[in-house]
LOTORMAR-252571 format. One line per 3 residues: number of its first residue (from 1); their letters; for each residue y, x, z of N, C-alpha, C. Coordinates in steps of 0.001 Angstrom, whole numbers, plus 500000, padded with zeros to 6 digits. Each point is the difference from the previous one (the first is absolute). Layout:
% LOTORMAR-252571
NUM> a> Y X Z Y X Z Y X Z | ...
% end
This chain:
% LOTORMAR-252571
1> mhr> 218740 077813 178132 501318 500778 500454 499613 501384 499686 | 500804 500807 499523 499961 501471 500126 500662 500789 500603 | 499292 500913 500887 500516 500742 501371 500058 501238 499673
4> lmp> 501020 500731 500109 500133 501239 499478 500448 500965 501328 | 499185 500899 500654 500332 500542 501061 501073 500936 499826 | 500639 500634 501126 501279 500993 499738 499106 501443 499478
7> wsl> 501052 500687 499684 499567 501422 499645 500301 500975 501109 | 499716 499638 501145 500237 500696 501209 499025 499741 501132 | 498994 500731 500192 498992 499739 501008 499356 501229 500617
10> igl> 500226 499917 501316 499597 501413 500780 498470 499981 500459 | 499217 500848 499598 498567 500062 500592 499946 500915 501100 | 499138 499563 501018 499446 500981 500972 498733 499968 500003
13> tpl> 499413 501334 499979 498608 500099 499775 499361 501048 501078 | 499793 499732 501172 499407 500956 500911 498165 500253 499494 | 499705 501423 500310 498722 500223 499664 499611 499718 498806
16> pgi> 500240 500801 499022 499816 499584 498580 498726 500149 499442 | 498803 500837 501035 498730 500023 499678 499392 498854 499588 | 500546 498998 500843 499090 498735 499689 501082 498794 499273
19> ala> 500902 500144 500349 501367 498999 499720 500097 499941 498293 | 500101 501006 499548 500430 500216 498521 498838 499754 499195 | 498793 500020 500565 498617 499642 499398 499856 498573 499799
22> asv> 500955 499072 500771 499727 498670 500045 500864 499300 499071 | 499293 499027 499217 501054 499317 498718 499917 498745 500610 | 500763 499255 499161 500540 498482 500372 498986 499147 499995
25> fya> 499036 499736 499006 498739 499093 500165 498810 500529 500330 | 499545 501264 500040 498832 500481 500245 499585 500842 501295 | 499034 500068 500392 499408 500945 501011 500453 501357 499361
28> ppp> 500585 500842 500880 500191 501484 499636 499038 500719 499863 | 499678 501307 498781 499018 500369 499788 499351 500933 501290 | 498815 500356 499898 499400 500736 501031 500855 501192 500815
31> pad> 500230 500190 501103 500950 501024 500402 499430 501345 499976 | 500736 501142 500058 499751 501214 500058 499309 500114 501531 | 499166 501319 499744 499467 500391 501531 500844 500300 500696
34> dap> 500997 500538 499819 501189 500172 501086 500939 499068 500189 | 499832 498859 499468 501054 498960 500392 499854 499483 501397 | 501198 499769 500307 500245 499311 501444 499461 498733 500365
37> dfg> 499480 499703 501098 499098 498587 499856 501106 498694 500091 | 501429 500504 500202 500880 498779 499963 501051 500468 499206 | 500662 499155 499145 501188 500136 499327 500876 498661 499687
40> gea> 500939 499985 499338 500880 498993 499852 500936 500194 499007 | 500584 499015 499725 501437 499960 499050 500996 499019 500083 | 501160 500022 499602 500918 498933 500364 501220 499983 498855
43> elg> 500259 499005 499922 501326 499868 498806 500892 499064 500558 | 501379 500512 499850 500906 498975 500518 501370 500134 499060 | 500227 498911 499293 501229 499828 499288 500721 499071 500286
46> yth> 501488 500457 499955 501034 498845 500081 501199 500480 499309 | 500701 498715 499370 501052 500193 499219 501099 499140 500245 | 500946 499856 500025 501160 498882 499938 501078 500578 498989
49> lsg> 500194 498779 499130 501573 500063 499124 500801 498810 500664 | 501116 500394 499734 501107 499221 500313 501147 500115 498828 | 500712 498838 500065 500987 500114 498883 499669 498918 499242
52> ntd> 500363 499954 498492 499364 498715 499084 498783 499498 500387 | 498910 501013 500409 498823 499339 500624 499647 500358 501297 | 499593 499037 500665 499651 500478 501362 498239 499653 500369
55> sqt> 499358 501398 499956 498591 499736 499983 499505 501119 501101 | 499041 499590 500488 499119 500901 500689 498504 500051 499608 | 499177 501243 500335 498774 500078 499840 499182 500787 501006
58> lig> 498945 499400 500573 499389 500857 500827 498374 499981 499619 | 499606 501302 500034 498377 500359 499565 499463 500578 500966 | 499009 499789 500512 499345 500941 501014 498170 499651 499912
61> ksr> 499540 501337 499898 498411 500022 499625 499685 501264 501045 | 498695 499715 500522 499305 500992 500736 498683 499857 499905 | 499200 501017 500160 498501 500005 500061 499741 501204 501035
64> ltw> 498734 499475 500603 499120 500828 500934 498753 500292 499248 | 499666 500930 500151 498615 500539 499635 499371 500868 500965 | 498769 499854 500501 499037 500722 500769 498520 499947 499787
67> ltg> 499286 500996 500407 498718 500356 499524 499149 499760 501086 | 498470 499675 499765 499054 499952 500979 498723 500238 499287 | 499703 501244 499984 498712 500308 499190 500141 499715 498622
70> pwt> 499448 499201 499109 499808 499630 498539 500905 498961 500004 | 500632 499560 500938 500687 498525 500089 501455 500759 499736 | 501091 499281 499447 501461 500281 499573 500558 498297 500275
73> htl> 500838 500152 501058 500592 498396 500469 501592 500379 499385 | 500473 498787 499641 501319 500285 499278 500696 498559 500529 | 501223 500073 500812 500965 498809 500274 501087 500243 499164
76> rge> 500529 498952 499321 501248 500063 499210 500725 498628 500223 | 501426 500216 500126 500850 499027 500059 501376 500018 499057 | 500442 499123 499508 501201 499816 499274 500800 498840 500263
79> vrn> 501399 500168 499663 500705 499087 500218 501469 500123 499056 | 500383 499292 499374 501272 500089 498902 500752 498584 500157 | 501262 500420 500134 500922 498726 499848 501153 500335 499262
82> vsr> 500537 499237 499363 501182 500265 499030 500854 498394 500163 | 501623 500567 500114 500545 498854 500176 501205 500328 499141 | 500561 498962 499687 501437 500248 499093 500707 498946 500028
85> nge> 501424 500135 500613 501096 499151 500160 499473 498905 501073 | 499314 500420 500952 499399 499187 501299 498978 499323 499656 | 499423 500204 498950 498534 499161 499720 499117 500834 499588
88> tsa> 498508 499841 500625 498718 500914 499826 499635 499665 498727 | 499762 501024 499223 499326 499753 498564 498726 500853 500116 | 499461 500565 500988 499026 500484 499886 499056 500433 501633
91> eqy> 499115 499415 500321 499398 500190 501381 498493 499929 499956 | 499214 501415 500452 498916 500205 499796 499431 500619 501215 | 498814 499749 500267 499347 500549 500974 498571 500360 499820
94> lls> 499162 501003 500551 498523 500584 499371 499736 500685 501494 | 498917 499441 500324 499109 500824 500651 498422 500005 499627 | 499328 501222 499910 498809 500237 499628 499210 500960 500760
97> wre> 498729 499694 500269 498937 500925 500823 498789 500527 498866 | 499772 501194 499847 499233 500387 498897 499027 500906 500728 | 498572 499772 499701 499115 501162 500110 499053 500573 499050
100> ryd> 499732 501250 500098 499334 500719 499031 498881 500732 500539 | 498609 499948 499538 498979 500760 500438 499434 501085 498584 | 500207 501341 500442 499580 500834 499052 498644 500493 500070
103> fhg> 499315 499967 498612 498637 500452 499868 500065 501544 499517 | 499052 500568 500001 500213 501392 499127 500218 499813 498596 | 500708 500500 499435 500233 500254 498728 501178 499027 499940
106> phy> 500140 499337 498454 501302 499318 499921 499682 498359 500147 | 499342 499513 500825 499481 498635 500297 500761 499561 501345 | 500739 498862 500100 500309 499580 501213 500204 498571 500011
109> lfg> 499721 499301 501593 500007 498537 499957 501500 499780 500388 | 500634 498838 499951 501272 499787 500581 499863 498411 500489 | 501265 499914 500804 500103 498173 500330 501346 500272 500684
112> far> 500812 498741 499433 501128 499871 500621 500651 498676 500196 | 500874 499667 501033 500343 498739 500103 501732 500299 500009 | 500590 498881 499085 501529 499851 500118 500622 498979 500140
115> wek> 500881 499844 500852 501270 498822 500008 501144 500462 499314 | 500493 498937 499360 501180 500037 499335 500875 498858 500019 | 501483 500188 500180 500746 498680 499975 501388 500401 499201
118> drf> 500139 499263 498913 500964 500086 499129 500820 498812 499862 | 501272 499765 500371 500733 499012 500069 500274 499077 498883 | 500041 501086 498849 500209 499137 498695 498884 500015 498749
121> sgy> 498838 500277 500889 498676 500093 499003 499260 498443 499950 | 500571 499113 500686 499323 498598 499968 499085 499720 500963 | 499410 501173 500610 498959 499908 500929 500908 500096 501493
124> dqq> 499298 499271 500924 500582 500224 501476 499426 501517 500476 | 498573 500135 499882 499421 501598 500116 498724 499953 499400 | 499622 501114 499858 498548 500266 499370 499026 500908 500938
127> lta> 498883 499567 500143 499269 501158 500853 498692 500208 498629 | 499867 501362 500124 499000 500407 498892 498825 501233 500561 | 498846 499628 499639 499091 500866 500750 498957 500348 498712
130> iag> 499970 501321 499888 499055 500642 498971 499191 501036 500459 | 498574 500246 499319 499268 501139 500279 499381 500435 498506 | 499591 501187 499979 499446 500137 498698 499271 501580 500236
133> ygr> 500136 500391 498688 499267 501844 499554 501215 500700 499423 | 500049 501044 500360 501097 501040 499217 499343 500943 499635 | 500390 500731 498791 499632 501236 499385 501171 500915 499480
136> hvi> 499726 501363 500353 500934 500932 499436 499300 500469 498412 | 500889 499430 499055 499318 500204 498621 500236 501129 499644 | 501280 500593 500107 500608 501538 499728 500587 500600 501364
139> dnd> 499884 501156 500225 500283 500691 501227 500111 501493 499838 | 501216 500577 499268 500244 501424 499976 501188 500371 500239 | 500444 501265 499883 501198 500389 500482 501148 499189 499518
142> shr> 499847 499611 498382 501017 499518 499324 500053 498201 499927 | 498807 499717 500258 499886 498324 499737 499051 499552 501035 | 500563 498756 500483 499200 499324 501137 499836 498250 499632
145> lsl> 499006 499259 499677 499879 498951 499630 498990 499054 500804 | 500272 499379 500658 499161 499207 501138 499984 498347 499370 | 498833 499331 500074 499868 498527 499731 499322 499497 500968
148> eag> 500538 498423 500355 499502 499508 501128 499764 498410 499444 | 498958 499134 500432 499652 499004 499445 499254 499122 501210 | 499972 498473 500074 499433 499670 500858 500405 498512 500110
151> pgy> 499407 498993 500786 500265 498372 500302 500758 500127 501435 | 500778 498816 499728 501008 499602 501386 500311 498393 500018 | 500760 500105 500996 500357 498552 500061 501447 499903 500417
154> rhd> 500940 498934 499913 501169 500026 499915 500337 498627 500649 | 500867 499704 500859 500452 498890 500767 501542 499958 499758 | 500442 499149 499299 501235 499657 499500 500675 498852 500637
157> qlr> 500903 500199 500835 500946 499056 500746 501131 499571 499035 | 500293 498890 499703 500832 499186 499048 500967 499498 501005 | 501355 499923 499392 501146 498850 501119 499551 498562 499255
160> dee> 499694 498942 500868 499919 498931 499730 498838 499374 499115 | 499101 501068 499889 498637 499447 499159 498791 500694 501293 | 499005 499443 499233 498559 500493 500706 499881 501587 499434
163> der> 499345 500551 501150 499660 501277 499774 498850 500303 499031 | 500325 501116 499349 498730 500255 499009 499160 501252 500392 | 498820 499818 499922 498923 501196 500488 499179 500199 498823
166> lgi> 500101 501419 499334 499831 500462 498654 498940 501119 500143 | 499162 499976 499198 498953 501380 500161 500497 500668 498643 | 500331 501278 500294 500657 500682 499150 499004 501121 499619
169> vyg> 500446 500652 498776 499103 501633 499474 501135 500972 499874 | 499967 501124 500506 500700 500812 500140 499593 501736 499399 | 500993 500216 499298 499841 501306 499189 501288 501052 500425
172> ald> 499851 501438 499823 501228 500622 500339 499542 501217 499460 | 501227 500873 499744 499856 501396 499470 501252 500950 500645 | 499735 501074 500372 500732 501248 500352 500424 501069 499283
175> ylw> 500737 500066 499179 499810 501210 499242 501059 501220 500479 | 499912 501159 500362 500984 500953 500164 499930 501241 499153 | 501032 500309 499332 500118 501172 499090 500779 501181 500716
178> tls> 499316 500897 500139 501041 501092 500750 500532 500849 498873 | 501285 500158 499878 500750 500471 498858 500151 501513 500188 | 500355 500307 501313 500031 501381 500492 499965 499946 501480
181> eys> 500182 501152 500683 499923 500014 501687 501258 499233 500481 | 501007 499541 499377 501293 499574 500248 499881 498489 499522 | 499311 499298 499179 500091 498671 499564 498528 499301 499466
184> nvr> 500081 498501 500006 499035 499728 499943 500528 498353 499318 | 498919 499446 499291 500197 498896 499564 499056 499156 500292 | 500302 498431 500329 498718 499289 500764 500162 498746 499423
187> qef> 498922 499254 499658 499977 498561 499636 498920 499330 500749 | 500588 498800 500571 498981 499205 500826 500012 498484 499474 | 498775 499494 499963 500040 498628 499381 498649 499023 500375
190> sve> 500474 499016 500436 498991 499148 500704 499995 498494 499436 | 498905 499349 500029 500154 498740 499448 498906 498939 500905 | 500726 499099 500430 499068 499017 500764 499946 498716 499220
193> aad> 498937 499552 499568 499539 499309 498955 499381 498379 500521 | 500819 498903 500126 499364 498414 500367 499907 499097 499031 | 499395 499014 500110 499907 499010 498987 501395 499661 499822
196> ent> 500893 499808 500813 501349 499154 500401 501143 501007 499034 | 499864 501271 500642 500739 500990 499738 499685 501375 500055 | 500807 500858 499504 499389 501615 499865 501341 500874 500464
199> tsr> 499963 500853 501034 500851 500860 500583 499937 501414 499595 | 500825 500376 499505 499993 501448 499390 501277 500711 500861 | 499485 501115 500210 501202 501066 500430 499954 501525 499692
202> sis> 501127 500365 499894 499847 501131 498797 501330 501261 500961 | 499671 501060 500187 501172 500809 500457 499843 501579 499219 | 500918 500451 499242 500192 501027 499337 500737 500941 500677
205> slt> 500012 501301 500239 500613 500656 500915 500104 501550 499313 | 501156 500805 500452 499989 501237 499373 500593 500793 501511 | 499607 500968 500366 500106 500644 501308 500339 501445 499452
208> arl> 500975 500589 500682 500481 501455 499721 500572 500516 501149 | 499081 501088 500513 500174 500622 501117 501333 500834 499962 | 501191 499816 500945 501124 500687 499986 499557 501318 500727
211> nsr> 499617 500217 501131 499635 501065 500886 498789 499548 500773 | 499861 500904 500910 498554 499898 501032 500132 498530 500857 | 501077 499444 500228 500132 498970 500425 500592 498732 499696
214> lsm> 500482 499962 498722 500677 499157 499461 499432 499763 498292 | 499900 498666 499826 499554 499602 498624 500975 498737 499764 | 499744 499880 498477 500875 498812 499602 499219 499138 499124
217> rls> 499819 498556 499982 499220 499503 499196 500457 498740 499482 | 499996 499848 498862 500359 498732 499067 498775 499171 499483 | 500215 498611 500543 498815 498994 499952 500496 498805 499335
220> yev> 498913 499466 499449 500378 498638 499488 498704 499111 499931 | 500222 499004 501048 499000 499004 500268 500256 498501 499749 | 498814 499499 499184 500026 498558 499675 498704 499516 500611
223> khn> 500322 498653 500453 499006 499188 500363 500253 498615 499372 | 498857 499319 499368 499974 498847 498972 499022 499312 500332 | 500179 498680 500120 499219 498701 500209 500140 499003 498766
226> tap> 498608 500011 499445 500127 499197 498591 500135 498450 500258 | 499729 499442 501531 500333 498468 500179 500494 499879 501313 | 501072 500282 500322 500557 499813 501418 500516 498666 500067
229> pet> 500221 499666 501401 500283 498795 500114 501285 499224 499429 | 500243 498888 499723 501144 499827 499509 501277 500127 500494 | 499771 500251 501462 501548 500325 500735 500106 501527 499935
232> ada> 499162 500698 499008 500441 501389 500279 501241 500405 499090 | 500599 501039 500035 501174 500178 499470 499766 500816 498564 | 498862 500575 499916 499465 500703 498843 498472 500523 500201
235> rtd> 499345 500303 498737 498871 500357 500170 499732 501565 500120 | 501366 500617 499665 499810 501549 500049 501237 500544 500973 | 499467 500768 500767 500997 501039 501010 500004 501547 499503
238> htt> 501135 500456 499722 500305 501466 499787 500677 500781 501153 | 499579 501096 500404 500409 500698 500877 500330 501653 499187 | 501018 500120 500166 500453 501488 499568 500862 500765 501091
241> svt> 499310 501222 500285 500671 500874 501126 499943 501284 499652 | 500896 500665 500701 499938 501585 499849 500026 500374 501380 | 498893 500787 500630 499645 500260 501331 500100 501601 500226
244> lll> 500430 500282 501118 500099 501207 500824 499208 500347 500936 | 498638 500713 499871 498987 500181 500900 500488 501204 500949 | 499818 499936 501233 500138 500984 500806 498564 500219 500738
247> tw> 499574 501092 500117 498610 499966 500725 500164 501430 501013 | 499119 499735 500941 499885 501232 501338 498851 499644 500315
% end
């Protein structure tokens, strides 16, 4: 099933000193010395079309980040629901907890646990735990590239079938290109490989600052599973959105 999210999404991002540094898949980079100890961000989107087509879309995302010495703690949640002509065509939930420990220099350790539930993925729910090593390969005024890798474990609960318990190998990258004081391009990509299947996630975004409090973001997200359960609607999900970010 191809899922296209609406081109109208409002984001609310308090305390940007931490929140804007937090990416979709990875622990944020080391905070600045003057960064607040606690920050967060939230996005909420809703559209309703009536007439020839009756459809509703709800998207909600939130992230909380706080600091304890060299530790960075991140809690993230997401919900997406799409209905068309009274029938649900997409229903997704995600909750994750992430820890990061920074050493002096470009090195850090990380670990995270993630719970996912996607009504049309063929899985009843999925639980994932991953830990590993990360490094900032490039870090200057224009470009920042971070890489992560490590082992993990995933517990897949399938409908009307036996659960699957899989060892996985994880790798990820996060690249940020600062075009100017007012705009940047970001590419994030992760792979979780197991013997049975490989799940890859990618999000590409362009963010432009409109003023001191308002920014606009164009993003395209892809999630692909090489061998989903037979009951899955499709191997690949696509999400396209334009996001208005409000900061204070």
